[in-house]
SERO-4910 file (N, C-alpha, C, O; in steps of 0.05 Angstrom, whole numbers):
BEGIN
 pado doro    nc1    nc2    nc3   cac1   cac2   cac3    cc1    cc2    cc3    oc1    oc2    oc3
  Met    A   -232   -720   4097   -262   -725   4102   -268   -749   4086   -262   -748   4062
  Thr    A   -282   -777   4099   -284   -802   4086   -311   -792   4065   -322   -770   4070
  Glu    A   -319   -809   4044   -336   -812   4030   -364   -812   4038   -382   -802   4024
  Ile    A   -368   -826   4067   -392   -822   4081   -395   -797   4097   -417   -788   4103
  Ala    A   -372   -786   4103   -376   -759   4123   -385   -739   4097   -405   -725   4098
  Leu    A   -370   -739   4076   -378   -717   4051   -410   -722   4043   -426   -704   4040
  Asp    A   -418   -751   4041   -447   -754   4036   -464   -737   4052   -481   -721   4043
  Ala    A   -456   -743   4086   -473   -730   4105   -471   -701   4097   -491   -689   4091
  Ser    A   -444   -689   4097   -446   -660   4100   -462   -642   4066   -475   -621   4064
  Leu    A   -455   -658   4052   -466   -648   4021   -497   -643   4029   -510   -622   4028
  Ala    A   -507   -671   4039   -533   -671   4043   -548   -647   4062   -570   -637   4059
  Ser    A   -526   -643   4086   -532   -628   4104   -540   -596   4096   -556   -580   4105
  Ala    A   -519   -597   4074   -511   -566   4066   -539   -559   4041   -549   -538   4033
  Arg    A   -544   -585   4034   -573   -581   4016   -597   -578   4030   -615   -564   4022
  Glu    A   -598   -589   4050   -621   -588   4070   -620   -554   4080   -641   -540   4079
  Arg    A   -598   -545   4088   -593   -517   4100   -601   -500   4077   -613   -479   4082
  Leu    A   -597   -504   4057   -604   -486   4027   -637   -489   4030   -651   -469   4035
  Thr    A   -648   -514   4027   -680   -512   4032   -693   -500   4050   -714   -488   4046
  Arg    A   -680   -501   4073   -689   -489   4097   -690   -459   4093   -708   -443   4099
  Ala    A   -671   -456   4084   -665   -419   4078   -687   -410   4060   -703   -392   4067
  Leu    A   -687   -423   4035   -709   -415   4019   -734   -415   4027   -749   -397   4022
  Asp    A   -742   -437   4041   -766   -438   4053   -771   -410   4070   -791   -395   4066
  Ala    A   -754   -406   4087   -759   -378   4104   -757   -354   4089   -760   -333   4101
  Ala    A   -751   -351   4064   -750   -330   4054   -771   -328   4033   -772   -308   4018
  Gly    A   -792   -354   4032   -811   -356   4013   -803   -361   3983   -820   -357   3966
  Arg    A   -779   -368   3976   -765   -366   3952   -773   -399   3938   -780   -415   3956
  Pro    A   -773   -410   3913   -777   -434   3914   -748   -444   3911   -728   -431   3910
  His    A   -751   -470   3911   -724   -490   3922   -704   -489   3901   -679   -492   3903
  Asp    A   -723   -484   3876   -692   -478   3852   -683   -448   3846   -672   -441   3825
  Asp    A   -690   -433   3867   -685   -412   3863   -654   -396   3870   -649   -372   3867
  Ala    A   -639   -415   3879   -614   -417   3888   -594   -445   3890   -604   -467   3889
  Arg    A   -574   -442   3891   -563   -468   3881   -532   -465   3894   -521   -443   3891
  Leu    A   -515   -491   3910   -494   -496   3915   -470   -488   3901   -467   -499   3879
  Leu    A   -449   -469   3909   -425   -472   3896   -407   -487   3915   -401   -481   3938
  Ala    A   -401   -506   3903   -379   -525   3929   -351   -513   3925   -338   -517   3905
  Val    A   -345   -503   3940   -316   -484   3943   -297   -509   3950   -297   -518   3973
  Ser    A   -279   -519   3929   -256   -541   3939   -235   -534   3932   -220   -550   3921
  Lys    A   -228   -509   3937   -193   -499   3938   -184   -513   3957   -198   -517   3977
  Thr    A   -157   -523   3956   -141   -540   3970   -146   -568   3979   -130   -583   3991
  Lys    A   -177   -572   3967   -184   -602   3973   -172   -617   3947   -166   -606   3926
  Pro    A   -170   -643   3954   -158   -660   3928   -187   -668   3907   -212   -666   3910
  Ala    A   -169   -676   3887   -191   -683   3860   -213   -702   3872   -237   -698   3868
  Leu    A   -203   -724   3889   -218   -750   3897   -239   -733   3914   -260   -737   3901
  Met    A   -243   -723   3927   -264   -710   3941   -282   -689   3922   -306   -683   3925
  Ile    A   -265   -682   3901   -290   -669   3884   -307   -683   3868   -330   -678   3863
  Arg    A   -285   -714   3855   -300   -740   3845   -324   -748   3864   -346   -753   3854
  Gln    A   -320   -749   3891   -332   -764   3908   -366   -744   3908   -389   -754   3907
  Ala    A   -358   -718   3910   -381   -696   3903   -398   -703   3885   -422   -709   3890
  Trp    A   -385   -703   3857   -393   -703   3830   -415   -727   3837   -439   -722   3838
  Gln    A   -405   -749   3842   -420   -777   3848   -444   -774   3862   -463   -790   3861
  Leu    A   -441   -748   3878   -463   -748   3899   -492   -732   3882   -515   -735   3889
  Gly    A   -482   -718   3860   -499   -698   3843   -489   -671   3849   -505   -653   3842
  Gln    A   -472   -663   3859   -457   -640   3859   -445   -631   3833   -428   -645   3824
  Arg    A   -452   -605   3818   -435   -604   3789   -419   -581   3795   -394   -583   3791
  Glu    A   -428   -560   3804   -412   -535   3805   -388   -530   3825   -394   -531   3849
  Phe    A   -364   -526   3818   -344   -523   3842   -327   -503   3838   -317   -501   3816
  Gly    A   -323   -485   3859   -302   -462   3858   -280   -469   3871   -276   -482   3892
  Glu    A   -264   -456   3853   -229   -458   3856   -222   -430   3860   -236   -412   3849
  Asn    A   -201   -423   3875   -183   -402   3876   -160   -398   3872   -149   -376   3875
  Tyr    A   -147   -419   3864   -116   -422   3863   -119   -432   3831   -129   -454   3825
  Leu    A   -109   -418   3816   -107   -427   3784    -92   -451   3780   -105   -469   3770
  Gln    A    -61   -459   3786    -46   -481   3780    -64   -505   3797    -69   -526   3785
  Glu    A    -71   -500   3823    -84   -529   3830   -110   -536   3823   -120   -558   3827
  Ala    A   -124   -512   3808   -147   -518   3796   -142   -531   3769   -157   -548   3760
  Leu    A   -122   -523   3758   -117   -538   3725   -105   -563   3729   -107   -579   3710
  Asp    A    -93   -573   3750    -90   -598   3756   -113   -614   3763   -113   -636   3753
  Lys    A   -133   -607   3779   -153   -619   3786   -168   -626   3756   -175   -649   3751
  Gln    A   -173   -604   3738   -183   -611   3718   -176   -628   3698   -191   -639   3682
  Thr    A   -150   -630   3697   -142   -651   3683   -142   -677   3692   -143   -695   3676
  Glu    A   -141   -680   3718   -149   -709   3735   -175   -716   3731   -180   -741   3730
  Leu    A   -201   -694   3729   -227   -702   3729   -232   -698   3699   -256   -698   3695
  Ala    A   -222   -695   3682   -230   -691   3654   -257   -710   3643   -271   -704   3624
  Asp    A   -260   -733   3657   -278   -753   3649   -302   -744   3664   -321   -757   3657
  Leu    A   -307   -729   3680   -336   -721   3694   -355   -705   3676   -350   -682   3669
  Asp    A   -375   -716   3668   -390   -700   3647   -408   -680   3667   -417   -688   3688
  Gly    A   -410   -656   3658   -431   -639   3667   -419   -621   3688   -433   -605   3700
  Ile    A   -392   -625   3694   -379   -608   3713   -377   -579   3708   -377   -573   3684
  Val    A   -376   -561   3723   -376   -532   3724   -359   -519   3737   -362   -515   3762
  Trp    A   -334   -509   3720   -317   -499   3741   -322   -461   3739   -326   -446   3720
  His    A   -321   -456   3766   -320   -430   3773   -289   -420   3787   -278   -430   3807
  Phe    A   -280   -398   3771   -260   -384   3786   -264   -365   3810   -281   -349   3802
  Ile    A   -259   -361   3826   -269   -343   3849   -243   -330   3864   -245   -311   3880
  Gly    A   -225   -338   3859   -208   -324   3875   -192   -300   3859   -198   -301   3835
  Pro    A   -173   -278   3867   -164   -257   3858   -154   -264   3831   -144   -286   3827
  Leu    A   -157   -244   3810   -155   -248   3789   -135   -229   3773   -143   -207   3765
  Gln    A   -107   -239   3770    -86   -219   3763    -84   -226   3731    -90   -246   3719
  Ser    A    -69   -197   3720    -73   -203   3689    -56   -230   3681    -64   -242   3661
  Asn    A    -42   -235   3689    -19   -262   3678    -32   -289   3680    -22   -309   3671
  Lys    A    -64   -287   3697    -73   -311   3698    -96   -308   3675   -102   -330   3667
  Thr    A   -110   -285   3663   -130   -289   3650   -128   -309   3627   -148   -324   3625
  Arg    A   -108   -313   3608   -106   -334   3587   -118   -360   3592   -135   -371   3578
  Ala    A   -103   -369   3619   -106   -394   3624   -146   -394   3637   -162   -411   3629
  Val    A   -153   -375   3654   -176   -372   3663   -199   -377   3644   -217   -394   3645
  Ala    A   -193   -356   3624   -209   -357   3598   -212   -381   3582   -231   -385   3568
  Lys    A   -192   -398   3585   -195   -422   3572   -202   -444   3588   -212   -462   3575
  His    A   -199   -447   3609   -204   -474   3631   -229   -467   3645   -238   -486   3657
  Phe    A   -244   -443   3647   -264   -440   3667   -291   -435   3654   -291   -425   3632
  Asp    A   -313   -440   3665   -339   -433   3653   -351   -405   3668   -370   -393   3658
  Trp    A   -343   -399   3687   -351   -378   3708   -329   -368   3717   -310   -383   3722
  Val    A   -326   -336   3719   -307   -318   3735   -323   -306   3756   -346   -299   3750
  His    A   -316   -303   3779   -331   -285   3797   -317   -257   3806   -328   -238   3818
  Ser    A   -293   -259   3799   -275   -242   3814   -264   -221   3794   -241   -215   3796
  Val    A   -282   -207   3771   -273   -192   3755   -280   -162   3772   -300   -159   3785
  Asp    A   -261   -143   3769   -264   -116   3786   -246    -93   3772   -242    -70   3780
  Arg    A   -237   -104   3749   -224    -83   3732   -230    -89   3700   -234   -112   3691
  Leu    A   -231    -65   3685   -240    -69   3659   -216    -82   3640   -221    -98   3621
  Lys    A   -185    -71   3649   -170    -87   3636   -170   -118   3647   -159   -134   3631
  Val    A   -179   -129   3668   -178   -156   3666   -198   -165   3648   -191   -184   3633
  Ala    A   -223   -156   3645   -243   -167   3633   -243   -166   3601   -254   -182   3586
  Lys    A   -226   -139   3593   -217   -145   3564   -198   -165   3556   -195   -172   3532
  Arg    A   -180   -178   3580   -162   -197   3570   -182   -224   3570   -182   -243   3555
  Leu    A   -194   -220   3586   -213   -250   3588   -228   -250   3559   -228   -269   3544
  Ser    A   -239   -229   3553   -256   -229   3525   -242   -234   3503   -254   -245   3486
  Glu    A   -215   -228   3498   -196   -222   3476   -182   -258   3477   -171   -269   3457
  Gln    A   -185   -269   3501   -173   -295   3507   -188   -317   3509   -178   -339   3513
  Arg    A   -212   -315   3505   -235   -334   3510   -235   -349   3482   -240   -336   3462
  Pro    A   -230   -375   3479   -234   -385   3454   -261   -383   3445   -280   -390   3459
  Glu    A   -263   -374   3420   -294   -369   3406   -307   -401   3409   -331   -401   3415
  Ala    A   -297   -424   3405   -308   -446   3406   -322   -458   3435   -336   -478   3437
  Leu    A   -314   -442   3454   -320   -448   3480   -353   -433   3486   -372   -443   3498
  Gly    A   -352   -411   3476   -380   -397   3479   -370   -377   3498   -347   -378   3506
  Pro    A   -388   -357   3507   -382   -331   3529   -373   -341   3551   -382   -363   3559
  Leu    A   -358   -329   3562   -350   -331   3594   -371   -322   3607   -382   -301   3600
  Asn    A   -381   -334   3628   -401   -320   3647   -384   -304   3665   -362   -312   3670
  Val    A   -391   -284   3676   -378   -264   3689   -393   -249   3713   -413   -236   3708
  Cys    A   -383   -253   3738   -394   -240   3755   -374   -216   3763   -350   -221   3760
  Leu    A   -381   -190   3771   -367   -169   3779   -361   -169   3807   -381   -168   3820
  Gln    A   -338   -170   3822   -332   -168   3850   -333   -142   3863   -316   -125   3859
  Val    A   -351   -140   3875   -363   -112   3887   -347   -107   3925   -353   -122   3943
  Asn    A   -334    -92   3927   -321    -84   3956   -344    -72   3967   -345    -48   3964
  Ile    A   -366    -83   3981   -387    -76   3991   -383    -66   4014   -398    -47   4021
  Ser    A   -365    -75   4029   -358    -68   4055   -340    -51   4050   -331    -44   4072
  Arg    A   -329    -40   4034   -305    -23   4027   -285    -26   4050   -279     -8   4066
  Glu    A   -274    -51   4048   -254    -59   4062   -227    -53   4053   -225    -65   4031
  Glu    A   -205    -41   4059   -178    -36   4047   -168    -61   4042   -158    -66   4020
  Ser    A   -170    -83   4063   -160   -111   4053   -171   -129   4031   -160   -151   4025
  Lys    A   -194   -120   4020   -208   -126   4000   -201   -118   3981   -194    -95   3980
  Val    A   -201   -141   3948   -206   -125   3926   -236   -122   3919   -254   -123   3936
  Gly    A   -240   -118   3895   -272   -107   3885   -275    -79   3883   -268    -62   3899
  Val    A   -288    -74   3856   -301    -45   3850   -313    -32   3870   -329    -44   3885
  Met    A   -307     -9   3873   -324      3   3894   -352      8   3883   -357     10   3859
  Pro    A   -370     10   3901   -404     12   3888   -403     41   3872   -418     43   3852
  Glu    A   -389     63   3880   -395     84   3861   -382     80   3835   -388     96   3817
  Ala    A   -363     58   3830   -352     57   3806   -364     29   3789   -355     21   3768
  Leu    A   -385     17   3802   -397     -6   3791   -410      2   3763   -403     -7   3742
  Gly    A   -425     18   3766   -442     23   3738   -424     28   3714   -429     17   3693
  Glu    A   -402     46   3717   -389     50   3696   -372     21   3685   -368     18   3661
  Leu    A   -362      1   3702   -349    -24   3696   -372    -44   3686   -367    -62   3669
  Ala    A   -395    -42   3695   -415    -54   3688   -421    -52   3656   -426    -71   3642
  Ala    A   -420    -26   3649   -429    -21   3625   -414    -26   3598   -422    -33   3576
  Ala    A   -385    -20   3609   -363    -29   3593   -361    -68   3593   -357    -84   3575
  Val    A   -364    -72   3612   -362   -104   3610   -381   -117   3594   -377   -136   3579
  Ala    A   -405   -101   3598   -427   -114   3582   -426   -117   3553   -439   -136   3543
  Lys    A   -411    -99   3535   -402    -91   3513   -380   -113   3500   -375   -116   3476
  Leu    A   -368   -127   3523   -346   -139   3510   -357   -170   3498   -375   -182   3509
  Pro    A   -346   -176   3479   -361   -197   3455   -358   -223   3464   -374   -240   3458
  Arg    A   -335   -231   3482   -338   -263   3489   -342   -269   3514   -337   -291   3523
  Leu    A   -354   -240   3535   -366   -247   3560   -397   -248   3565   -413   -238   3549
  Arg    A   -404   -260   3587   -435   -257   3589   -433   -244   3625   -423   -255   3645
  Leu    A   -447   -219   3621   -445   -209   3646   -473   -228   3661   -495   -230   3650
  Arg    A   -467   -238   3682   -485   -249   3694   -497   -240   3719   -521   -244   3725
  Gly    A   -480   -229   3733   -485   -207   3757   -467   -201   3775   -445   -194   3765
  Leu    A   -469   -201   3803   -450   -191   3822   -440   -209   3839   -453   -229   3842
  Met    A   -414   -207   3856   -403   -227   3878   -397   -204   3896   -393   -180   3892
  Ala    A   -397   -219   3919   -385   -200   3943   -377   -215   3965   -388   -236   3967
  Ile    A   -358   -209   3984   -347   -222   4008   -352   -203   4031   -332   -190   4040
  Pro    A   -371   -200   4039   -372   -176   4062   -357   -180   4088   -345   -201   4095
  Ala    A   -359   -159   4099   -339   -160   4125   -355   -181   4144   -380   -178   4144
  Pro    A   -345   -199   4160   -353   -215   4179   -379   -198   4197   -374   -175   4203
  Ala    A   -406   -210   4205   -416   -195   4223   -428   -217   4236   -432   -239   4226
  Glu    A   -436   -209   4263   -448   -231   4289   -472   -231   4281   -481   -254   4284
  Thr    A   -493   -213   4270   -522   -220   4278   -527   -220   4241   -514   -213   4222
  Leu    A   -556   -234   4246   -570   -240   4222   -576   -215   4205   -574   -215   4181
  Asp    A   -586   -191   4221   -591   -166   4216   -565   -148   4207   -569   -129   4191
  Ala    A   -543   -152   4217   -515   -140   4209   -503   -154   4182   -488   -144   4166
  Gln    A   -513   -178   4182   -506   -193   4160   -519   -184   4134   -507   -182   4113
  Arg    A   -542   -179   4138   -560   -175   4112   -554   -149   4099   -554   -145   4075
  Lys    A   -548   -129   4119   -542   -108   4107   -526    -99   4088   -535    -81   4074
  Pro    A   -503   -106   4083   -486   -107   4060   -493   -117   4034   -490   -108   4011
  Leu    A   -506   -143   4044   -516   -163   4022   -546   -146   4011   -556   -154   3990
  Ala    A   -555   -131   4022   -583   -119   4016   -569    -97   3996   -578    -92   3974
  Ala    A   -546    -86   4006   -541    -65   3989   -527    -78   3960   -529    -65   3940
  Leu    A   -515   -103   3960   -509   -116   3935   -531   -121   3920   -527   -116   3896
  Arg    A   -553   -130   3926   -579   -131   3915   -590   -109   3903   -600   -109   3880
  Glu    A   -589    -90   3916   -598    -62   3906   -581    -52   3885   -592    -37   3868
  Ala    A   -555    -58   3883   -542    -49   3864   -546    -62   3836   -541    -51   3814
  Gln    A   -555    -87   3843   -560   -105   3815   -584    -94   3806   -585    -87   3783
  Glu    A   -602    -91   3821   -626    -79   3813   -626    -54   3797   -639    -50   3778
  Thr    A   -607    -36   3809   -602     -7   3790   -590    -22   3765   -599    -20   3742
  Leu    A   -575    -34   3770   -557    -38   3740   -580    -52   3721   -578    -48   3697
  Lys    A   -602    -69   3730   -623    -77   3709   -635    -60   3699   -645    -65   3677
  Gln    A   -639    -40   3707   -651    -14   3698   -633      1   3677   -642      9   3656
  Val    A   -607      3   3685   -595     16   3666   -583      0   3642   -573     10   3622
  Leu    A   -583    -23   3648   -570    -49   3631   -596    -68   3623   -593    -92   3629
  Pro    A   -623    -61   3611   -641    -76   3612   -630    -99   3592   -635   -122   3600
  Glu    A   -618    -96   3571   -615   -123   3554   -597   -141   3561   -593   -158   3544
  Thr    A   -578   -142   3591   -563   -150   3601   -577   -169   3621   -595   -162   3637
  Leu    A   -565   -196   3620   -580   -214   3633   -585   -213   3664   -607   -218   3675
  Leu    A   -557   -206   3680   -558   -199   3706   -575   -222   3725   -586   -212   3745
  Asp    A   -576   -242   3722   -593   -261   3737   -579   -276   3759   -590   -296   3769
  Thr    A   -553   -267   3767   -535   -283   3787   -530   -264   3814   -522   -241   3808
  Leu    A   -534   -271   3840   -525   -256   3851   -508   -283   3871   -519   -301   3884
  Ser    A   -480   -277   3869   -460   -300   3881   -447   -281   3911   -429   -265   3914
  Met    A   -463   -292   3926   -467   -279   3962   -474   -302   3981   -493   -317   3977
  Gly    A   -460   -302   3999   -460   -322   4021   -446   -341   4023   -442   -352   4002
  Met    A   -436   -352   4043   -419   -372   4050   -426   -387   4071   -449   -385   4079
  Ser    A   -408   -403   4086   -417   -421   4105   -431   -405   4133   -449   -415   4148
  Asp    A   -419   -380   4135   -426   -371   4159   -449   -351   4156   -461   -341   4175
  Asp    A   -455   -345   4127   -483   -327   4126   -503   -332   4109   -522   -317   4102
  Leu    A   -498   -362   4100   -519   -366   4080   -549   -366   4081   -562   -371   4061
  Glu    A   -562   -362   4105   -586   -356   4112   -585   -324   4107   -599   -320   4087
  Ala    A   -576   -303   4114   -577   -280   4113   -577   -275   4079   -594   -261   4068
  Ala    A   -561   -286   4067   -553   -284   4036   -581   -288   4014   -586   -276   3994
  Ile    A   -595   -310   4028   -614   -324   4015   -640   -306   4020   -654   -301   4000
  Leu    A   -646   -297   4045   -666   -271   4046   -656   -244   4034   -670   -224   4033
  Glu    A   -630   -244   4024   -626   -221   4008   -629   -227   3978   -624   -208   3962
  Gly    A   -635   -246   3971   -638   -257   3940   -618   -270   3931   -616   -271   3906
  Ala    A   -596   -284   3948   -574   -300   3936   -589   -317   3917   -612   -325   3920
  Thr    A   -570   -325   3890   -574   -340   3874   -557   -362   3870   -564   -381   3856
  Leu    A   -531   -359   3884   -509   -373   3886   -494   -376   3905   -476   -359   3906
  Val    A   -494   -396   3927   -484   -395   3951   -457   -411   3953   -456   -435   3947
  Arg    A   -436   -398   3961   -405   -413   3960   -399   -422   3982   -387   -407   3997
  Leu    A   -405   -449   3989   -402   -466   4016   -376   -482   4008   -373   -494   3987
  Gly    A   -357   -480   4029   -335   -494   4032   -332   -512   4054   -335   -536   4052
  Thr    A   -326   -498   4078   -322   -513   4104   -351   -527   4106   -347   -550   4113
  Ala    A   -371   -524   4104   -394   -530   4105   -404   -559   4089   -423   -574   4096
  Ile    A   -383   -563   4065   -389   -582   4050   -364   -603   4057   -367   -625   4067
  Phe    A   -337   -591   4050   -312   -605   4052   -294   -607   4080   -274   -620   4083
  Gly    A   -307   -592   4098   -292   -589   4124   -275   -566   4124   -277   -548   4108
  Ala    A   -254   -568   4147   -239   -544   4147   -218   -542   4127   -206   -562   4119
  Arg    A   -212   -518   4118   -190   -515   4094   -166   -533   4102   -160   -537   4125
  Asp    A   -152   -543   4080   -125   -555   4084   -105   -534   4084   -108   -514   4070
  Pro    A    -82   -535   4102    -65   -515   4100    -45   -518   4074    -33   -540   4070
  Arg    A    -42   -497   4056    -27   -495   4035      7   -498   4038     21   -497   4018
***
């Protein structure tokens, strides 16, 4: 994708988010775009940063670390790790990222807390919920969420910010909204039982279901294809 095309696609994504917020009766600053830059070159991230985008999501650790090195001169860039997180990756993720969206086990959360450098401040964490109960998807099951959230909230170098989910694909707006509503309701329940925890983030909604996610309260929508074009083969 050329710089001119990226300018147009990013502007289109921002306009789409604004329209969705208007339709939901929400303020324009109530949700923000996370540009999913996995498989995309560092140059495209630099171009998006020059266009005002600051938050970027990566799935593949080594690829992300290489990009971070190349883009170390960019002020204010915020890195989100959104891919599956194995125990052998936690040290690098704890050291090099600002957010992690894919925590679904206490073992992983404990390792992130233990390995987070104190000088960096707490690592922002979202718990990934298998909201559609798909065997092919990772994520904590909804009935186990409360126990996990209570334990993660106590870890000293993590800041539990909210929930993330990747629901099963659905064709209609109403069908898309159903699992997203369930995620919102789960977070509302957590707020009642963990009143001292921030819980201000719902990471949900992608290129195909942004509008449904905004209607159900998403605060962070993860757009890759809509910004950067089709995913490059690995």
